[in-house]
LUMDO-372733 format. One line per 4 residues: number of its first residue (from 1); their letters; for each residue x, y, z of N, C-alpha, C. Coordinates in Angstrom, 2 decimals, always signed. Example, Ala and Ser with C-alpha at 12.3 -4.5 7.8 and 13.67 -1.06 7.14 Angstrom:
REM residues 2
1) AS) +13.19,-5.69,+7.80,+12.30,-4.50,+7.80,+13.20,-3.30,+7.80 ~ +12.85,-2.25,+7.08,+13.67,-1.06,+7.14,+12.90,+0.03,+7.87
END
This chain:
REM residues 88
1) MANH) +14.89,-14.39,+24.48,+15.10,-12.95,+24.40,+16.59,-12.66,+24.38 ~ +16.94,-11.55,+23.78,+18.34,-11.16,+23.63,+18.97,-10.80,+24.97 ~ +20.29,-10.99,+25.07,+21.00,-10.68,+26.30,+21.91,-9.46,+26.18 ~ +22.49,-9.25,+25.03,+23.41,-8.13,+24.85,+22.63,-6.83,+24.68
5) KSAL) +23.30,-5.76,+25.08,+22.68,-4.44,+24.99,+22.29,-4.10,+23.56 ~ +23.17,-4.38,+22.62,+22.90,-4.06,+21.22,+21.77,-4.93,+20.66 ~ +21.71,-6.18,+21.12,+20.65,-7.08,+20.65,+19.29,-6.65,+21.21 ~ +19.28,-6.15,+22.44,+18.04,-5.64,+23.04,+17.54,-4.42,+22.26
9) KRAR) +18.46,-3.54,+21.90,+18.10,-2.36,+21.13,+17.56,-2.77,+19.77 ~ +18.22,-3.72,+19.13,+17.80,-4.21,+17.82,+16.38,-4.79,+17.91 ~ +16.10,-5.51,+18.97,+14.76,-6.10,+19.16,+13.71,-5.00,+19.30 ~ +14.03,-3.92,+20.04,+13.10,-2.80,+20.19,+12.86,-2.12,+18.84
13) QNEL) +13.92,-1.90,+18.09,+13.80,-1.25,+16.79,+12.96,-2.09,+15.84 ~ +13.21,-3.40,+15.84,+12.46,-4.30,+14.96,+10.98,-4.28,+15.27 ~ +10.64,-4.21,+16.55,+9.23,-4.19,+16.95,+8.55,-2.90,+16.46 ~ +9.23,-1.77,+16.62,+8.68,-0.49,+16.15,+8.50,-0.50,+14.64
17) RRLR) +9.48,-1.02,+13.93,+9.39,-1.08,+12.48,+8.26,-2.01,+12.03 ~ +8.11,-3.12,+12.74,+7.05,-4.07,+12.40,+5.69,-3.41,+12.53 ~ +5.48,-2.66,+13.60,+4.20,-1.99,+13.81,+3.97,-0.91,+12.75 ~ +5.03,-0.17,+12.41,+4.92,+0.88,+11.40,+4.59,+0.26,+10.04
21) NKSV) +5.27,-0.82,+9.69,+5.03,-1.50,+8.42,+3.61,-2.06,+8.35 ~ +3.15,-2.61,+9.47,+1.80,-3.17,+9.53,+0.77,-2.09,+9.25 ~ +0.97,-0.92,+9.84,+0.05,+0.20,+9.65,+0.01,+0.63,+8.18 ~ +1.18,+0.75,+7.57,+1.26,+1.18,+6.16,+0.61,+0.15,+5.25
25) KTKT) +0.88,-1.14,+5.51,+0.31,-2.21,+4.68,-1.22,-2.24,+4.79 ~ -1.73,-2.09,+5.99,-3.17,-2.12,+6.21,-3.84,-0.95,+5.48 ~ -3.24,+0.23,+5.60,-3.79,+1.41,+4.92,-3.81,+1.20,+3.41 ~ -2.73,+0.64,+2.89,-2.64,+0.38,+1.45,-3.70,-0.62,+1.01
29) KNIV) -3.87,-1.69,+1.76,-4.88,-2.70,+1.42,-6.28,-2.09,+1.40 ~ -6.58,-1.24,+2.38,-7.90,-0.62,+2.45,-8.15,+0.32,+1.28 ~ -7.14,+1.05,+0.89,-7.30,+1.97,-0.24,-7.50,+1.19,-1.54 ~ -6.76,+0.11,-1.71,-6.91,-0.73,-2.90,-8.32,-1.32,-2.94
33) KDVR) -8.81,-1.73,-1.77,-10.16,-2.28,-1.69,-11.20,-1.23,-2.08 ~ -10.99,+0.02,-1.66,-11.89,+1.11,-2.02,-11.93,+1.33,-3.53 ~ -10.75,+1.25,-4.17,-10.70,+1.43,-5.62,-11.48,+0.33,-6.30 ~ -11.24,-0.91,-5.89,-11.95,-2.05,-6.50,-13.46,-1.94,-6.29
37) LSVS) -13.88,-1.47,-5.12,-15.30,-1.31,-4.83,-15.92,-0.24,-5.72 ~ -15.24,+0.87,-5.90,-15.78,+1.93,-6.74,-15.81,+1.51,-8.21 ~ -14.89,+0.64,-8.63,-14.91,+0.11,-9.99,-16.11,-0.81,-10.16 ~ -16.38,-1.63,-9.16,-17.52,-2.54,-9.26,-18.85,-1.78,-9.27
41) ESTK) -18.87,-0.62,-8.65,-20.08,+0.23,-8.66,-20.14,+1.10,-9.92 ~ -19.10,+1.03,-10.73,-19.01,+1.77,-12.01,-19.14,+3.28,-11.85 ~ -18.51,+3.83,-10.81,-18.47,+5.27,-10.65,-17.11,+5.75,-11.13 ~ -17.08,+6.26,-12.35,-15.82,+6.59,-13.02,-15.02,+7.68,-12.29
45) EDAL) -15.66,+8.80,-11.97,-14.95,+9.91,-11.33,-14.41,+9.50,-9.96 ~ -15.25,+8.82,-9.21,-14.86,+8.37,-7.88,-13.69,+7.38,-7.98 ~ -13.76,+6.49,-8.95,-12.69,+5.50,-9.13,-11.38,+6.18,-9.49 ~ -11.44,+7.21,-10.34,-10.23,+7.92,-10.73,-9.60,+8.66,-9.54
49) KKLD) -10.43,+9.28,-8.71,-9.93,+9.96,-7.52,-9.25,+8.97,-6.58 ~ -9.94,+7.85,-6.36,-9.39,+6.85,-5.45,-8.14,+6.19,-6.03 ~ -8.07,+6.08,-7.36,-6.89,+5.51,-8.00,-5.68,+6.41,-7.76 ~ -5.86,+7.72,-7.88,-4.77,+8.65,-7.62,-4.28,+8.54,-6.18
53) MAKS) -5.23,+8.42,-5.25,-4.89,+8.26,-3.85,-4.13,+6.94,-3.62 ~ -4.59,+5.89,-4.28,-3.95,+4.59,-4.15,-2.54,+4.60,-4.72 ~ -2.36,+5.24,-5.87,-1.02,+5.34,-6.48,-0.06,+6.02,-5.52 ~ -0.49,+7.12,-4.96,+0.34,+7.87,-4.03,+0.72,+7.02,-2.82
57) NIDR) -0.27,+6.34,-2.27,-0.05,+5.54,-1.07,+0.86,+4.35,-1.36 ~ +0.66,+3.69,-2.49,+1.48,+2.53,-2.85,+2.92,+2.97,-3.10 ~ +3.10,+4.09,-3.81,+4.45,+4.60,-4.05,+5.15,+4.95,-2.74 ~ +4.41,+5.54,-1.82,+4.99,+5.90,-0.53,+5.42,+4.65,+0.24
61) AAQK) +4.60,+3.60,+0.18,+4.94,+2.35,+0.86,+6.21,+1.74,+0.26 ~ +6.36,+1.83,-1.06,+7.55,+1.31,-1.72,+8.77,+2.14,-1.36 ~ +8.57,+3.44,-1.27,+9.67,+4.34,-0.94,+10.18,+4.08,+0.48 ~ +9.27,+3.75,+1.38,+9.64,+3.46,+2.77,+10.23,+2.06,+2.91
65) GVIH) +10.09,+1.24,+1.87,+10.64,-0.11,+1.93,+9.69,-1.13,+2.52 ~ +8.43,-0.75,+2.68,+7.44,-1.67,+3.24,+7.10,-2.74,+2.19 ~ +6.96,-2.33,+0.94,+6.78,-3.28,-0.16,+7.86,-3.01,-1.20 ~ +8.15,-4.00,-2.00,+9.17,-3.88,-3.04,+8.68,-2.94,-4.14
69) KKTA) +9.62,-2.25,-4.78,+9.21,-1.26,-5.79,+8.55,-1.92,-7.00 ~ +8.93,-3.13,-7.34,+8.29,-3.82,-8.47,+6.90,-4.31,-8.09 ~ +6.71,-4.67,-6.83,+5.38,-5.04,-6.34,+4.47,-3.83,-6.42 ~ +4.99,-2.67,-6.03,+4.21,-1.44,-6.09,+3.83,-1.13,-7.53
73) SRKI) +4.78,-1.28,-8.42,+4.52,-1.01,-9.84,+3.44,-1.94,-10.38 ~ +3.51,-3.20,-10.01,+2.52,-4.19,-10.46,+1.13,-3.87,-9.93 ~ +1.05,-3.50,-8.66,-0.25,-3.15,-8.07,-0.86,-1.94,-8.76 ~ -0.06,-0.92,-8.99,-0.54,+0.30,-9.65,-1.00,-0.02,-11.07
77) SRLS) -0.22,-0.83,-11.76,-0.55,-1.19,-13.14,-1.89,-1.92,-13.21 ~ -2.09,-2.88,-12.32,-3.33,-3.67,-12.34,-4.54,-2.81,-11.97 ~ -4.36,-1.91,-11.00,-5.46,-1.03,-10.62,-5.81,-0.07,-11.76 ~ -4.78,+0.47,-12.41,-5.00,+1.39,-13.53,-5.74,+0.70,-14.66
81) KLVN) -5.33,-0.52,-14.93,-5.97,-1.32,-15.98,-7.45,-1.54,-15.66 ~ -7.74,-1.81,-14.40,-9.11,-2.04,-13.95,-9.97,-0.78,-14.10 ~ -9.41,+0.36,-13.69,-10.15,+1.62,-13.77,-10.35,+2.03,-15.23 ~ -9.33,+1.84,-16.05,-9.44,+2.20,-17.47,-10.46,+1.34,-18.19
85) AISA) -10.68,+0.15,-17.71,-11.68,-0.75,-18.34,-13.08,-0.16,-18.21 ~ -13.39,+0.48,-17.07,-14.73,+1.07,-16.94,-14.80,+2.42,-17.64 ~ -13.64,+3.05,-17.85,-13.60,+4.35,-18.52,-13.92,+4.21,-20.01 ~ -13.51,+3.08,-20.59,-13.67,+2.88,-22.04,-15.09,+2.48,-22.42
END
């Protein structure tokens, strides 16, 4: 464990950030799973609604720095491609 005052503060901040990031990542994973599930059930309208929610959530995670912006772009692209496949 850290001994200096600044190192102790840094450790506290890192722990809070880790928990916040974990929460955002878990929420994102669950939303992506919902989109994939609705695509497998072939419910077009439901999939489109969930895709919009997923896009918003993934962009927010990238904006907060939880995931890289190119990772976010890739995830959104793949989900959109999946949803558009059932739309066609």
